N, C-alpha and C positions, 0 to 999 in steps of 0.2 A: 416949830412947823405942829400946825394939829392932827389929829389920824386921821379922818377924812385927806388931807391933803400928802398924809405919810403915805397911807395908802394904793396912794391915789399912783404914786413915786417909785412906789417897792417896785420891786422885784419879785414878788411873788404871784405869783396866775391867780392860787386858790383867791387871793385877799380881793385879786382885782376882780372874777371872779365874785361873789360873796358880796363886797360893794355894788354893783350893777343889780345885782337882786334887789338885794334893798330896793333898792332906791326906785325897780322894776316895783317892784310889792307896792312903795310908799308911793308910785303917781298912779298907778293903779285901784288904789284905794280910795285916793284920793276924787282922783270922777269919776268911782261909785261910787258914795259916798251914802247918795239915795237910795240905791238898790240895796243894800247892805241892812240888816236887818237890826234894834236892841233885842235881845234878844234879855237883856234886864226890864224892859216896858213889857213885851209883849209874857213877860214872867207874871210882875205887879197886874198887869190885867185878865192875865187867867188862862188868856189866848198859848196854843202850843208854842213851842218852841222849836223842833228836828222832828222831822215823818225820815230824815237819812237814812236810816238802823232800815227800821220799814219798810223804806222804799227797795235797800240795798235785799234785806230779806227774800223781799217777792220777788224781787228781780233775780235773787238767786233761784229759789225753786221752781218758779216758772221754764229758766233755761233748761235747770236737771231734768224736766218733766219732758221739754221740748226736746229732749234730746236724742236721736229713735236708738241708742246704748239704753237708754235706762229702760227698769224691764215693763213701768206700767206708767209709759208716754201720754199726756196730755196731743192734745192735733191741738192747730194754732185757734179749731174758734171755742175748746175749751179754754183755751188760757186764757179768751180776749174776756166770755162774759165769766169768770173770777175778777178779774180786772173790773168788770163792770158792776161787778155785785161788791169791791173789796171801795173800789169809788164813793157808792149809793152808802154804806157803814160810812165812810170817812164824812161825807157831807150829811150827814143826821136821820138818811130814806130811811135807811137802812130794813127796820122797825118795820115802817110801812108799807114796803116796800116785800116783805116776806109775809105779811098779815093779807096782800094784794092777792098774791101767787095762793098762800095758804091761809085761806078761812081760819081758822082753827089754831092759830099759831099761836104763841102764849111766850113771851120773851124769858131766859131766867129772871132772877130778880136781882136785882142789883144791893154787894150789899153795905150796910150803912155808915157813915164814918161813927170812929167814940169820938 
């Protein structure tokens, strides 16, 4: 008897639950294969791999600042404006936007790689 059959016929609920979860994961990953990024290819082409940590941090800061219990709360409008600026910076338009708003703006020089 192979392992799959043994798991399916065993009396262990945990084994059956895990087997079901693995099958669901396999089905989901097969069905969504076109939407799953290849991180290795992205890395080799110098593309951004993940911004999840940044997204989570921004979400946490905005949630805390918009909470009424926080001493220095932000208005929803202020949070919206921050997100607009953040999006422009991520798109590479941040410096141009600041130069438009503040003609004397001078970006800090970027450190050169050794």
